[in-house]
C-alpha positions in Angstrom: 14.0 18.9 43.1 14.7 21.2 40.1 11.9 21.4 37.5 13.1 20.4 34.0 11.4 22.5 31.3 10.9 21.7 27.6 10.7 24.1 24.7 7.0 24.4 25.4 5.2 23.3 28.6 1.4 23.7 28.9 0.5 23.0 32.5 -3.1 22.3 33.7 -4.5 24.8 31.2 -8.2 25.7 31.1 -10.1 28.1 28.9 -13.9 28.3 29.1 -16.4 29.6 26.6 -19.6 28.2 28.1 -21.5 24.9 27.7 -18.4 22.9 28.2 -16.5 24.3 25.3 -12.8 25.3 25.5 -9.9 23.6 27.1 -10.1 21.6 30.3 -7.1 21.0 32.6 -4.8 20.3 29.6 -1.1 19.5 30.0 1.4 19.1 27.1 5.2 19.4 26.7 7.0 19.7 23.4 10.8 19.1 23.3 13.4 21.2 21.6 13.4 20.4 17.9 10.3 18.3 18.1 7.5 18.5 15.6 4.1 17.7 17.1 0.9 17.2 15.1 -2.2 18.5 17.0 -5.2 16.8 15.5 -8.9 16.4 16.2 -12.3 17.1 14.8 -13.5 20.8 14.4 -14.3 22.3 17.8 -12.0 20.0 19.8 -9.9 23.0 21.0 -6.7 22.6 19.0 -6.9 26.1 17.5 -7.7 27.6 20.9 -4.6 26.0 22.3 -2.5 27.4 19.4 -3.9 30.9 20.0 -3.2 30.7 23.7 0.4 29.6 23.1 0.8 32.4 20.5 -0.6 34.9 23.1 -3.8 36.0 21.3 -6.1 34.2 23.7 -6.1 34.5 27.5 -6.2 31.6 29.9 -8.6 31.0 32.8 -6.4 28.5 34.7 -2.9 26.9 34.4 0.2 28.3 32.7 2.2 28.3 29.5 6.0 28.1 29.7 8.4 28.7 26.9 11.8 27.4 27.7 11.0 27.5 31.4 9.8 31.1 31.4 6.1 31.7 32.1 4.4 33.6 29.3 0.7 33.1 30.2 -1.4 32.5 33.4 -4.5 34.0 34.9 -2.3 36.6 36.5 -1.0 38.0 33.2 0.3 37.3 29.7 3.4 38.2 27.8 2.4 40.1 24.6 2.6 38.0 21.4 5.4 40.1 19.9 7.6 39.4 22.9 7.2 35.6 22.9 9.6 34.9 19.9 7.0 32.6 18.3 6.4 32.3 14.6 2.9 31.7 13.2 1.9 30.4 9.8 -1.8 30.9 9.1 -4.1 28.7 7.0 -4.3 31.4 4.3 -0.6 32.4 4.8 -1.6 36.1 5.4 1.0 37.5 3.1 0.9 41.2 2.4 -0.3 41.5 -1.3 1.3 44.9 -1.8 4.7 43.7 -0.6 7.3 41.7 -2.6 8.5 38.3 -1.4 11.6 40.0 0.1 9.6 42.7 1.8 7.2 40.1 3.3 10.1 38.1 4.7 11.7 41.2 6.2 8.5 42.7 7.6 8.9 40.9 10.9 12.5 42.0 11.4 11.5 45.6 12.4 11.4 44.5 16.1 14.0 41.8 15.9 17.6 41.6 16.9 19.3 43.5 14.1 21.9 41.8 11.9 21.5 38.3 13.6 17.9 38.1 12.3 18.8 39.6 9.0 21.5 36.9 8.5 18.9 34.3 9.5 16.5 35.7 6.9 19.2 35.3 4.2 19.9 31.7 5.2 16.2 30.9 5.1 15.8 32.5 1.7 18.5 30.3 0.3 17.3 27.1 2.1 13.7 27.6 0.9 14.7 28.3 -2.7 13.3 31.8 -2.7 16.3 33.7 -4.0 15.0 34.0 -7.6 11.6 35.2 -6.6 12.4 38.0 -4.1 11.0 40.7 -6.3 7.7 38.9 -7.1 4.4 39.6 -5.4 2.3 36.9 -3.6 -0.4 36.7 -6.3 2.2 35.6 -8.8 3.3 32.6 -6.7 1.9 29.1 -6.4 0.3 27.8 -3.2 3.5 26.0 -2.3 5.7 29.0 -3.0 3.4 31.2 -0.9 3.7 28.8 2.0 7.5 28.8 1.8 7.4 32.6 2.0 5.1 32.5 5.0 7.5 30.1 6.8 10.5 32.2 6.0 8.7 35.3 7.4 7.7 33.5 10.5 11.2 32.1 11.2 13.3 35.1 10.1 13.1 36.9 13.5 14.7 33.8 15.1 11.5 32.3 16.4 12.1 29.5 18.9 8.7 27.9 18.2 6.7 27.7 15.0 2.9 27.3 15.1 1.2 26.2 11.9 -2.6 26.2 11.7 -3.9 23.9 8.9 -0.9 24.9 6.7 -1.5 22.4 3.9 -5.3 22.6 3.6 -5.4 25.2 0.9 -3.2 23.2 -1.5 -4.4 21.0 -4.2 -4.2 17.3 -3.3 -1.6 16.6 -5.9 0.7 19.3 -4.4 -0.1 18.8 -0.7 2.0 15.7 -0.1 5.1 17.2 -1.8 4.8 20.5 0.0 4.3 18.7 3.3 7.5 16.6 2.7 9.5 19.7 1.8 8.2 21.6 4.8 9.0 18.9 7.2 12.5 18.4 5.7 13.1 22.1 6.1 11.9 22.3 9.7 14.0 19.2 10.7 17.0 20.6 8.9 16.8 23.9 10.8 16.1 22.1 14.1 12.8 24.0 14.5 10.4 23.2 17.3 6.9 23.2 15.7 3.3 22.5 16.3 1.2 21.7 13.2 -2.6 21.8 13.7 -4.6 19.6 11.3 -8.0 17.8 11.2 -6.7 15.3 8.6 -5.8 11.9 10.2 -3.4 10.9 7.4 -1.6 14.3 7.6 -1.3 14.0 11.4 0.3 10.6 11.2 2.8 11.7 8.5 3.8 15.0 10.0 4.7 14.8 13.6 7.4 13.2 15.7 4.5 13.1 18.1 0.8 13.0 17.4 -1.5 14.7 20.0 -5.2 13.7 19.5 -7.8 16.0 21.1 -11.4 15.7 21.8 -13.8 18.2 23.6 -10.9 20.3 25.0 -8.9 17.4 26.3 -6.0 15.2 25.1 -7.3 11.7 24.4 -3.9 10.2 23.5 -0.4 11.2 22.5 2.6 9.4 21.2 4.3 8.4 18.0 2.3 7.8 14.9 2.8 4.1 15.3 1.5 4.3 18.9 -1.8 5.9 17.9 -2.4 3.9 14.8 -1.4 0.4 16.2 -2.4 0.7 19.9 -5.2 3.3 20.2 -6.3 3.6 23.9 -10.0 4.1 23.2 -12.7 3.5 20.5 -12.5 7.2 19.6 -8.8 7.1 19.0 -9.1 3.9 17.0 -11.9 5.2 14.7 -10.3 8.7 14.2 -7.3 7.3 12.3 -8.8 4.5 10.2 -12.0 2.7 9.3 -12.9 -0.5 11.1 -15.4 -3.3 10.9 -16.9 -3.6 14.4 -17.8 -7.2 15.3 -19.7 -8.1 18.5 -18.6 -11.2 20.5 -18.0 -12.8 23.9 -14.5 -13.4 25.3 -13.9 -17.2 25.8 -10.5 -18.5 26.7 -8.6 -15.5 25.5 -10.4 -15.5 22.1 -13.5 -13.7 20.9 -16.4 -15.9 19.9 -18.3 -14.2 17.0 -20.6 -14.8 14.0 -17.3 -15.1 12.0 -16.0 -17.8 14.3 -13.3 -17.5 17.0 -11.0 -14.5 16.5 -7.6 -14.0 18.1 -7.9 -11.1 20.6 -5.4 -8.5 21.6 -5.3 -7.6 25.3 -6.4 -9.3 28.4 -10.1 -9.2 28.8 -11.9 -11.4 31.4 -13.9 -14.4 30.1 -17.6 -13.6 29.6 -16.9 -9.9 28.6 -19.2 -8.6 25.9 -16.7 -7.1 23.5 -16.4 -5.3 20.1 -13.6 -6.4 17.9 -12.1 -3.8 15.6 -11.0 -5.3 12.3 -9.4 -3.1 9.6 -10.6 -3.6 6.0 -7.1 -4.2 4.9 -6.7 -7.0 7.5 -9.4 -9.2 5.8 -8.0 -11.6 3.2 -10.7 -12.3 0.6 -10.3 -15.8 -1.0 -12.2 -18.3 -3.1 -15.4 -19.5 -1.2 -14.9 -22.0 1.7 -17.1 -23.4 4.5 -15.6 -21.0 7.0 -16.6 -17.4 7.1 -18.1 -17.4 3.6 -20.0 -14.3 2.3 -21.3 -12.7 -0.8 -20.0 -9.5 -2.4 -22.8 -7.0 -2.5 -20.9 -3.8 -3.5 -17.6 -3.1 -5.3 -15.8 0.2 -5.4 -12.6 0.8 -7.5 -10.5 3.4 -5.8 -7.6 3.6 -8.1 -4.9 1.1 -6.9 -7.2 0.0 -4.1 -10.4 -2.0 -4.5 -13.0 -2.0 -1.8 -15.8 -4.6 -1.5 -18.8 -4.9 0.9 -19.4 -8.5 1.9 -22.7 -9.8 3.4 -22.1 -12.5 6.0 -24.9 -14.5 7.7 -25.2 -13.5 11.3 -23.8 -10.0 10.9 -26.1 -7.0 10.8 -23.9 -5.0 8.5 -21.7 -6.1 5.5 -18.0 -6.4 6.1 -15.8 -3.9 4.3 -12.5 -5.3 2.8 -9.8 -3.5 0.9 -6.9 -4.7 -1.2 -4.5 -3.8 -3.9 -5.6 -6.9 -5.8 -9.0 -7.4 -7.5 -11.4 -9.1 -5.0 -14.3 -10.1 -7.2 -17.6 -9.0 -8.7 -20.9 -8.2 -7.1 -22.7 -11.5 -6.4 -19.5 -13.6 -6.0 -19.3 -16.0 -3.1 -16.0 -15.5 -1.2 -14.1 -16.9 1.7 -12.8 -14.7 4.5 -9.5 -15.1 6.4 -8.8 -12.9 9.4 -5.3 -14.2 10.0 -3.5 -15.1 13.2 -2.7 -11.5 14.3 -4.6 -10.5 17.4 -7.4 -8.0 16.8 -8.0 -4.8 18.7 -11.1 -5.0 20.9 -12.9 -2.9 23.5 -15.6 -3.8 26.0 -19.0 -3.2 24.4 -20.0 -0.6 26.9 -17.0 1.6 25.9 -18.1 1.7 22.3 -20.5 4.4 21.2 
């Protein structure tokens, strides 16, 4: 049977640094034109994977394939400059003594002549850089510098773009707009890209596919909806959003808790000790009632969102609830409604 290769295939890849650090038998495929968000806490191996794909880190086992051609294995490695990969660094790494135009054309010295020069001119136009070609990096805003870095990376005709924390140096007010503009550009060009981030919100909003890593392994991958709505583990659940964790016992397909019976997602056997995961925004705070009543013990105004902590008899920790409406003042008695939607739950022994 003929093997079908993607734009990038990482096959059973391992890289060891001692004491369990590195990558461990990791496999990943990225399709042509796909944008993948690679996300995880610091030290999970995402930047190591990016460096291996780029060719600046060796492998101990497995292989890296670009379009079906092996570029890395324990037997040898294709040099970075021969892989036709673009790399945008966290600090953009623009040459301060070169103009915008000179920075963009810097990578064309080893490229394929007029084809790449034409590509550079197209990119300059699409990225809105025409009027700043004679300026130097220090005169540009963060967003403008990033556009120059992307143009330089793609100008030689790169078949894969790697971006390491590309938005982290931008002000929060600018970050979302630059991110939208960057994604629109990459999709418009049909560029295959991997964007590394440690920011859950950024990961969910960037990629056609989100790849969550932990301790050198892929925990879960899929669409943003997949990882947010149907996490496969407590780690995956808690990485992307905050939860109230409520202990209980499964009885008749429901979870018996100090809050009363809760609808349960999944098929867990009766008698299983379980932890329900309830998002703060899934708790409806109402006037006090006999069912699930509590007392507001803390209130935080977070702009358009209000967050309250609610002490409930029988729970060791207050519940956290969030809403775009005002929920009450400290000391108010309130009722709690958890709705009819089934709640995510994991066996207690699986929860750290």
